C-alpha positions as CSV (number, residue, x, y, z in Angstrom):
1,M,99.8,96.1,80.9
2,Q,100.3,94.9,84.5
3,A,97.7,94.9,87.1
4,R,97.8,98.0,89.3
5,P,100.1,97.6,92.3
6,L,97.5,97.4,95.0
7,E,94.9,95.2,93.4
8,G,93.6,92.6,95.9
9,I,94.1,95.1,98.8
10,R,90.9,96.1,100.6
11,V,90.8,99.5,102.3
12,V,88.2,100.8,104.7
13,D,88.1,104.6,104.4
14,Y,86.4,105.8,107.6
15,S,87.5,109.4,107.1
16,H,86.0,112.8,106.2
17,F,86.8,116.1,104.6
18,L,90.3,116.1,103.0
19,A,93.4,114.3,104.3
20,G,91.8,110.9,104.9
21,P,89.7,110.9,101.7
22,Y,92.7,111.9,99.7
23,V,94.6,108.9,101.0
24,G,91.7,106.7,99.9
25,R,91.6,108.2,96.5
26,C,95.3,107.6,96.0
27,L,95.0,104.0,97.1
28,A,92.1,103.5,94.8
29,A,94.1,104.8,91.9
30,L,96.8,102.3,92.8
31,G,94.3,99.5,92.5
32,A,93.0,99.0,96.0
33,E,89.3,98.3,96.6
34,V,88.4,101.3,98.8
35,I,85.2,101.2,100.7
36,K,84.0,104.6,101.9
37,V,82.1,104.4,105.1
38,E,79.8,107.3,106.1
39,R,77.3,108.2,108.8
40,P,73.6,108.0,107.9
41,G,71.8,111.1,106.9
42,S,74.4,113.7,105.9
43,G,77.4,111.5,105.3
44,D,80.9,113.0,105.0
45,A,80.7,116.7,105.8
46,G,82.8,117.2,102.6
47,R,79.6,116.5,100.6
48,Q,78.5,120.0,101.5
49,H,81.8,121.8,101.1
50,A,82.4,124.2,98.2
51,T,80.8,123.9,94.7
52,V,77.7,122.1,96.0
53,L,75.9,120.5,93.0
54,D,72.8,119.2,94.8
55,D,71.7,118.2,98.3
56,E,74.3,115.4,98.5
57,Q,77.3,116.1,96.3
58,S,79.9,118.8,96.0
59,G,82.8,119.1,93.6
60,Y,85.1,118.7,96.7
61,F,83.5,115.3,97.5
62,L,83.5,114.1,93.9
63,Q,87.2,114.9,93.5
64,L,88.3,113.2,96.7
65,N,86.2,110.1,96.6
66,M,86.2,109.0,93.0
67,G,86.9,105.3,92.5
68,K,85.5,104.2,95.8
69,R,82.5,102.1,96.8
70,G,80.2,103.7,99.3
71,V,78.4,102.4,102.4
72,S,76.5,104.2,105.1
73,V,76.2,102.4,108.4
74,N,74.3,103.2,111.6
75,M,76.9,102.3,114.3
76,R,74.3,102.9,117.1
77,D,72.5,99.7,116.1
78,A,74.2,96.4,117.1
79,R,73.8,95.1,113.6
80,G,75.7,98.2,112.3
81,K,78.5,97.6,114.7
82,A,78.6,93.9,113.6
83,F,78.7,94.9,110.0
84,M,81.6,97.3,110.6
85,Q,83.5,94.7,112.6
86,R,83.1,92.1,109.8
87,L,84.1,94.7,107.2
88,C,87.3,95.6,109.2
89,D,88.1,91.9,109.7
90,S,88.1,91.6,105.9
91,A,90.3,94.7,105.4
92,D,94.0,95.1,104.8
93,V,94.0,98.9,105.6
94,F,91.9,101.1,107.8
95,V,92.1,104.9,107.3
96,E,90.6,107.5,109.7
97,N,91.2,111.2,110.5
98,Y,89.3,111.8,113.7
99,R,90.5,113.2,117.0
100,P,92.6,110.7,118.9
101,G,90.4,108.4,121.0
102,A,87.2,109.3,119.2
103,L,86.8,105.9,117.4
104,N,87.6,103.9,120.6
105,K,84.0,104.7,121.7
106,L,82.7,103.0,118.5
107,G,84.8,99.9,118.9
108,L,86.9,101.0,115.9
109,G,90.1,101.9,117.7
110,Y,93.4,100.3,116.7
111,D,93.7,98.1,119.7
112,E,90.2,96.5,119.2
113,L,90.5,96.1,115.4
114,S,94.0,94.8,115.4
115,A,93.1,92.2,118.1
116,R,90.5,90.9,115.7
117,N,92.6,91.3,112.6
118,P,96.4,91.3,113.4
119,K,97.3,91.9,109.7
120,L,95.5,95.2,109.6
121,V,97.5,98.4,108.7
122,Y,95.6,101.1,110.6
123,C,96.4,104.7,109.6
124,S,95.4,107.6,111.7
125,I,95.6,111.2,110.6
126,S,95.1,114.1,113.1
127,A,96.3,117.6,113.7
128,Y,98.8,116.8,116.4
129,G,99.1,113.0,116.4
130,H,98.3,110.5,119.2
131,T,101.0,111.5,121.6
132,G,102.3,114.7,123.1
133,P,100.6,117.5,125.1
134,D,98.5,118.7,122.2
135,A,97.2,115.3,121.1
136,H,93.7,116.0,122.4
137,R,93.3,119.4,120.6
138,A,91.2,119.8,117.5
139,G,92.8,121.3,114.4
140,F,92.8,121.8,110.7
141,G,95.4,122.4,108.0
142,L,95.2,126.1,108.7
143,I,96.2,125.5,112.3
144,A,99.2,123.4,111.3
145,E,100.3,125.9,108.8
146,A,100.3,128.7,111.4
147,K,102.0,126.5,114.1
148,S,104.7,125.1,111.7
149,G,106.5,128.3,111.0
150,I,105.6,128.1,107.3
151,M,103.0,130.8,107.4
152,Q,105.2,133.2,109.3
153,M,107.7,133.3,106.4
154,I,105.3,134.2,103.6
155,G,103.9,137.5,102.5
156,N,105.3,141.0,102.7
157,P,107.3,142.3,105.6
158,G,105.2,143.9,108.3
159,E,101.9,142.6,106.9
160,P,99.8,139.6,108.2
161,P,100.8,136.5,106.3
162,P,98.3,135.5,103.6
163,L,96.3,132.3,103.4
164,M,98.0,129.8,101.1
165,R,94.6,128.9,99.4
166,I,95.6,125.2,99.1
167,S,95.4,122.7,101.9
168,L,99.1,122.1,102.1
169,G,99.0,120.3,105.4
170,D,96.2,117.9,104.5
171,M,97.5,117.0,101.1
172,Y,101.1,116.6,102.1
173,T,100.2,114.6,105.1
174,G,97.9,112.5,103.0
175,I,100.6,111.5,100.4
176,H,103.0,110.7,103.3
177,A,100.3,108.5,104.7
178,V,100.0,106.7,101.3
179,A,103.8,106.1,101.4
180,A,103.7,104.8,105.0
181,I,100.7,102.5,104.3
182,N,102.5,101.0,101.3
183,A,105.7,100.5,103.4
184,A,103.6,98.8,106.1
185,L,102.0,96.5,103.6
186,L,105.4,95.6,102.3
187,G,106.7,95.0,105.9
188,R,103.7,92.8,106.6
189,V,104.9,90.4,104.0
190,K,107.8,89.6,106.2
191,S,106.3,90.1,109.7
192,G,102.8,88.8,109.0
193,R,101.5,91.7,111.1
194,G,100.1,95.1,110.4
195,Q,100.7,98.2,112.6
196,H,99.4,101.6,113.6
197,I,100.6,104.5,111.5
198,D,100.2,107.8,113.4
199,M,100.3,110.8,111.0
200,A,100.1,114.4,112.2
201,L,99.5,117.5,110.1
202,Y,101.8,119.5,112.3
203,D,104.6,117.0,112.1
204,T,104.4,116.8,108.4
205,L,104.6,120.6,107.8
206,V,107.6,120.9,110.2
207,S,109.3,118.2,108.2
208,M,108.9,120.3,105.0
209,H,111.4,123.0,106.2
210,E,114.3,122.5,103.8
211,Y,116.3,125.5,105.1
212,A,114.6,127.4,107.9
213,V,115.5,124.9,110.7
214,Q,119.2,124.9,109.7
215,C,119.2,128.7,109.5
216,Y,118.2,128.8,113.2
217,T,120.0,125.8,114.6
218,M,123.3,126.4,112.7
219,Q,123.3,130.2,112.5
220,G,120.8,131.5,115.0
221,I,118.8,133.2,112.2
222,V,115.0,133.2,112.2
223,P,113.8,133.5,108.6
224,E,111.4,136.4,108.1
225,Q,108.9,137.5,105.5
226,T,110.7,138.6,102.3
227,G,107.8,139.4,99.9
228,H,108.4,138.5,96.3
229,D,111.9,137.2,96.3
230,M,114.4,135.3,98.4
231,P,117.3,137.4,99.8
232,T,119.3,134.2,100.2
233,S,118.9,133.1,96.6
234,T,119.3,136.2,94.4
235,L,117.8,136.1,91.8
236,Y,114.8,134.0,92.5
237,G,111.3,135.4,92.8
238,V,108.1,137.0,91.3
239,F,108.2,139.9,89.0
240,R,105.5,142.1,87.5
241,A,105.6,142.6,83.7
242,A,103.5,145.0,81.7
243,D,100.5,142.7,81.4
244,G,100.9,140.1,84.2
245,D,103.3,138.4,86.6
246,L,106.0,135.8,86.1
247,V,108.7,134.0,88.1
248,I,112.4,133.9,87.3
249,A,114.9,131.5,88.7
250,A,118.4,132.8,87.9
251,Q,120.0,132.1,91.2
252,V,122.6,129.7,89.8
253,D,125.9,131.4,88.6
254,G,125.6,130.3,85.0
255,A,122.0,131.2,84.6
256,W,122.6,134.6,86.3
257,K,125.5,135.5,83.9
258,R,123.3,134.6,80.9
259,F,120.4,136.6,82.3
260,A,122.5,139.7,83.2
261,A,124.1,139.7,79.7
262,L,120.6,139.5,78.2
263,I,119.4,142.5,80.2
264,E,122.4,144.5,79.2
265,A,121.9,143.6,75.5
266,H,118.2,144.6,75.6
267,G,118.3,148.0,77.1
268,G,119.9,147.4,80.5
269,P,122.8,149.5,81.9
270,A,126.2,149.1,80.4
271,G,128.4,146.7,82.3
272,F,125.5,145.0,84.1
273,G,126.3,141.7,82.4
274,T,130.0,141.7,83.4
275,D,129.7,143.2,86.9
276,A,131.9,140.9,88.9
277,R,130.0,141.8,92.2
278,F,127.1,139.7,90.9
279,H,129.0,136.6,89.7
280,T,128.7,134.7,92.9
281,L,125.6,133.9,95.0
282,A,127.2,135.6,98.0
283,G,127.9,138.7,95.9
284,R,124.4,138.8,94.5
285,N,122.8,138.4,97.9
286,T,125.0,141.3,99.2
287,N,124.1,143.5,96.3
288,R,120.5,142.3,96.0
289,L,118.9,145.8,96.0
290,D,121.2,147.0,93.2
291,I,120.2,144.0,91.1
292,L,116.4,144.4,91.8
293,S,116.6,148.1,90.9
294,V,117.6,147.0,87.4
295,V,115.7,143.8,86.9
296,Q,112.3,145.0,88.2
297,P,111.9,147.9,85.7
298,W,113.4,145.9,82.9
299,V,110.7,143.2,83.3
300,A,108.0,145.8,84.0
301,G,108.5,147.4,80.6
302,R,107.8,144.3,78.6
303,P,104.8,142.0,78.2
304,V,105.0,138.6,79.9
305,A,105.3,136.7,76.6
306,Q,108.3,138.7,75.4
307,V,110.2,138.2,78.7
308,L,109.5,134.4,78.7
309,D,110.6,134.2,75.1
310,L,113.8,136.0,75.8
311,L,114.6,133.9,78.9
312,D,113.6,130.6,77.2
313,G,116.1,131.5,74.5
314,I,119.0,131.5,77.0
315,D,117.8,128.6,79.1
316,V,116.9,130.5,82.2
317,P,114.0,128.9,84.1
318,C,110.9,131.1,84.1
319,A,107.1,130.8,83.9
320,K,104.0,133.0,83.8
321,V,102.0,133.1,87.0
322,Q,98.9,131.4,85.6
323,R,95.2,131.5,86.5
324,I,93.4,128.2,87.0
325,D,91.7,128.5,83.6
326,E,95.2,128.9,82.0
327,V,96.4,125.9,83.9
328,L,93.6,123.6,82.6
329,A,94.3,124.8,79.0
330,D,98.1,124.4,79.3
331,P,99.3,122.0,76.6
332,Q,101.7,120.4,79.1
333,I,98.9,119.6,81.5
334,V,96.8,118.3,78.7
335,A,99.7,116.1,77.4
336,R,100.3,114.7,80.8
337,G,96.6,113.8,81.4
338,M,96.4,115.9,84.5
339,V,92.7,116.6,84.1
340,V,90.5,113.4,84.3
341,E,87.1,113.4,82.6
342,Q,84.3,111.3,84.1
343,E,80.7,110.8,83.0
344,H,78.4,111.3,85.9
345,P,74.8,109.9,85.7
346,R,73.3,113.2,87.0
347,Y,75.9,115.9,86.3
348,G,77.2,114.8,82.9
349,K,80.8,115.3,82.1
350,L,83.1,116.2,85.1
351,R,86.6,117.5,84.7
352,L,88.7,117.1,87.9
353,P,92.4,117.1,88.8
354,N,94.1,113.8,88.1
355,L,96.8,112.3,90.4
356,P,100.4,112.6,89.4
357,F,101.2,108.8,89.4
358,R,102.8,107.7,86.2
359,F,103.6,104.0,85.7
360,S,105.1,102.5,82.5
361,D,102.9,99.4,82.6
362,C,99.6,100.4,84.2
363,D,97.0,103.2,84.1
364,T,96.1,104.7,87.4
365,T,93.5,107.1,86.1
366,I,90.2,106.7,87.9
367,R,87.1,106.7,85.7
368,E,84.5,105.7,88.3
369,V,82.7,108.6,89.9
370,A,82.4,109.1,93.7
371,P,79.6,107.0,95.2
372,D,76.2,108.3,96.3
373,L,75.6,107.9,100.0
374,G,75.2,104.2,100.7
375,Q,75.2,103.3,97.0
376,H,77.0,100.0,97.5
377,N,75.5,98.8,100.8
378,A,74.0,95.6,99.5
379,E,77.0,94.4,97.4
380,V,79.5,95.1,100.2
381,A,77.2,93.3,102.7
382,Q,76.9,90.4,100.4
383,S,80.7,90.2,100.0
384,L,80.9,89.9,103.8
385,G,78.6,86.9,103.9
386,F,75.3,88.6,104.9
387,G,72.3,86.8,103.5
388,A,69.7,88.5,101.4
389,A,67.1,88.6,104.2
390,E,69.6,90.1,106.6
391,I,70.5,92.8,104.1
392,D,66.9,93.6,103.3
393,A,66.2,94.0,107.0
394,M,69.2,96.2,107.6
395,Q,68.2,98.4,104.7
396,T,64.6,98.6,105.7
397,D,65.6,99.5,109.3
398,G,68.1,102.1,108.2
399,V,71.0,100.2,109.6
400,L,72.4,100.3,106.1
401,Y,71.3,103.8,105.0
402,S,71.0,105.1,101.5
403,K,69.3,108.1,100.0
404,V,66.5,107.1,97.7
405,R,66.6,108.9,94.4
406,P,63.8,109.2,91.9
């Protein structure tokens, strides 16, 4: 087995909630030493977000911060600022997701840190980025989803769009940041210098549009809500069966012809499988309502398992709409190792989503649990050259903060 790709890279994760911590988790899985820096007292606000296990940890925090070392520093004390400067001087990467300009007040902005450490790759994540008329505005993934045009296209016509229930903007921006950081590290090999990476949630979601922008710029069409299927890709959508929901993707000519013939052979109207009106995508889109009037009741009259079995038999892509308990028990997910198990000293066995990285010659599964607040203060300080007396004094004075546990 090879060493993980980023071993030897030190990352300072000065972020909170989701997008930034997700970047740190990914870099840790790839082998980087990731040092999570938190404020004294409450730490990352994500510690108190959803599925709170005690006064310091939540499932949310445990998932996003596994594999990291944790320090908690009082930046209002001159010794805390000196600690952070020395830590950033030793770093290859700095990740933050505060509003533009906020870290300048702490002496942790790009200009100051890069002047001290020209090789530093500094990644900022914010709602709107560091330029443009909205750069100063606060925002979350929800705001970017609404502004990006994505939210306007989902849901049933005439109804308010639903919440997507996953943090699409944060996670997608986070993995783009991982890619950009790795590219900057590679570029540093030649240039000898780091650079500032400016990632915006709004930018990232706009970049996701694979057809809506072209629809408008090339045809003047604004995509609208379509409910459970796509009028431009008949047949492609969600269908209700007798005991649950499933999705069918029979929008390609060959798959459609097999699907239509199957329906006719299993109780559908005569001639449905050979109707030439439906043999091209344009024809299916034009006659979409006629197709749905047959497919919807055909699916509704059968249990999900039967429909899936029939469609699998003719190689038409399909899947049950699964609950999360079904996902975790799915043999494919189990076989791919997409649920990581960790032993936590207080909570026992934890089962959390794994990352989708798969390398032929190294294992990127993180076994180390997320750190307690300030858990690694002393060892990180020692790695920076602070003496034992200095470390003891900073801990006693709360400059290096940790929550004492019985």
